[in-house]
N, C-alpha and C positions, 0 to 999 in steps of 0.2 A: 146613611140617610138617602143616598142615591137609590138603593134597592127599594126603600119604602115608596119612593116615587115611581120607579120603573115598573114594579109588579102590578099595582093597580092600573097604571097607565096602559100596560099591555092588555089587561082584561077589558078595559073600556074601549081600547082601540079595536079589538076583535069584535066586540059587540057592535061597535060603530060601523065596522065594515059590513056586518050583517044587515044592520038597519041604518044605512048611510044618511037618510033624510033626517034621522033623529039627532044624532050627535057624532056622526062619523068623522067629519073634518076636524072639529075641535079636539076630539079625543085622540086623533092621529097626531096632531101637533103636540099634544100633551105627552103622548107616548115617545115621540122623537126627542123632545126636550128631556124627558126622564132618562132616556137611553144615554144621552150626552152626559148628564149628571152622573149616571152610573159608571161610565167608562172613565170619566175624570176622577171620580172618587176611588176607583179601583187602581188607577195609575198612581195617585198620590199615596195610597196605602202601600202599594208595591215599593215605591221609592223609600217610604218610611221604614219598611222592614229591611231594606238593603243596608241602611245606616244604623238603625236601632234607636233607642231612647237617648235623649240629650237633656240631662237634668242640670238646670242652672243652680249654682251655689253662690248666692249673693254675698258680697263682702265689701262694705258693711251690711249687716242685717239687723234692723231695717235701715234703708237709706233715709236721709233727712234733707229737706229742702235747704239749699245754700251750701251743701257739702257734697262729698263724692258718692257716686253710685258705681260700684264695681262688682266684679265676680268672675266666674269662669264656668265652663262646662267641658266635658270630655266628648270628643268626636271620633268615632271609629271609622275615619275616612281621611283622605288627604286632599286639601283644597287645590284645585287646578291653578288658580291664582290666589288673590286675597279673598277672604270673606269680608262682606260689608255688614257692620253692625249699626243698626239705627234705633235710637231711643226716641219714643214719641209720647207726649202727654196729650190725651184725647178727651174732649168733653162730649159726652153722649147725652142727648136730651130729646124729649118729645116736642114736636113743633105744632103749636096751636092745639086744636081739638082732635087732630089726627092721631091714630095709634102708631103711625110710623115714627121711628126714631131718626134723629139727625146726628151727624158727627162733625166736630170741628177740631182741627189740630191746634192746640194751644202752644205747643213748643215741640221742636224736633231738632235733633243733631245726630250726626253719624261719624263713624270712625272705622278704619281698618282693624281687623282683629289682631291681637298678639297671639302668635302660634308657637307652642313649645312641644316638639315631638316627645312622646312618652314611651315609644317602643311598641312593637306589634301593630304598627299602622294606626296607633291612637294619637290624637293631637289634643293638647290642652289649649282651649280657646279662651283667652282672657279679654276683659274689657274694662274701661274706666272712663266715666263721664263726670263732668262737673255740673251739678244741678243749680240753675239760677235761683237767686233768692226771691225773685218776684213771680215765681210760678206756683200754682196750687198743689197741695198734697193730694194723695189718693182720697177719693170721695170727699172732697172739700165741701163743707156746709155752705160756703159762699156761692156755690154754683147750683143751679137747678139741673137735676139729673145726676150724672155720675162723672167723676174724674178718674182716669186710669193711666198708669204709666206702663208702656209696653216696649219690650226689647225684641227686635226682629233681626235674625241673621240670614243672609242670603249669599249664594254663590254656587259654583260648580265644584263638585268633589269626585274623587275616585276611591275605590277600594279594590278588593279582589274580584269583584263582579266583572264578568266578561260579556261582550256583545254576543248574543246567542249564535252559535255556529262558527265563532271566530276566537282568536286569542287576543283580540283588541280589548283593552280596558274600557269599560263603559263609563261615560260621563253621567253623573247623577245630579239633578237639580236639588240643591239644598235650600230649604225655606222653612225656618222654624220661628215661632214667636212665643214669648212668655210675658205674663203680667207680673210686675214687681211692685211690692208695697213701698210707698214713700210717705214719711211722716212730716208734719209741720214742725218747725223749731219749737213752738210753744208746747205741742203735745209730747215731743221727745224730752223736753226739759221737765215736764210734769211727771214723766215716767222715770226721771233720774238718769236719762241716757246722755252721754257726752260724746262728741266726735271721736275722742281717743278710746272710749270704751266700746264703741260700736263694732270695730273691726274684729272679725272672727280670729284673725291671726294674733291680735293683741290679747284678746280675752283668753285664748288658749294658753298663753304664756303665764297668765296670772296664777 
């Protein structure tokens, strides 16, 4: 996305320098802003490639309001300290006649991650939250706009990556987020789902 902004910004800026009275100053500001976006995006992509994908496996799947929301993901890096896991329920809606959307956090809780070394520098990162009974499910019809439940993991991690030109292990900023489905108790009951039958570990034993 940063490249999309930076490339036309550069063209407009060059034209603006030629014809400064027309649109030089504003286009130069646009170019500078686009350049910042480009370098931020490139750095984020670089950090992502150092660690690789982190696919969350929810357990139970799906989670139900009033019950537990848990799961894990594999991390090809070692946390410097603890990873912080934050679960947020967010209400996104349009305010008034404006096309701009607003966000309001309906519920939020956080916990340190449970870490289990798996060998070869890989960590199993597990989490377990208790969902309150009085909070809305994903895309609740009782709310204007949308309701989403998002899990976010943050912290500093290391792997085999070295600081260029040294043998010092590089600290990498880890910041990933996932949207997880959460059902209402009524909908889960209509589907014939029970808390005991939701867990992947239990269903695999059947």
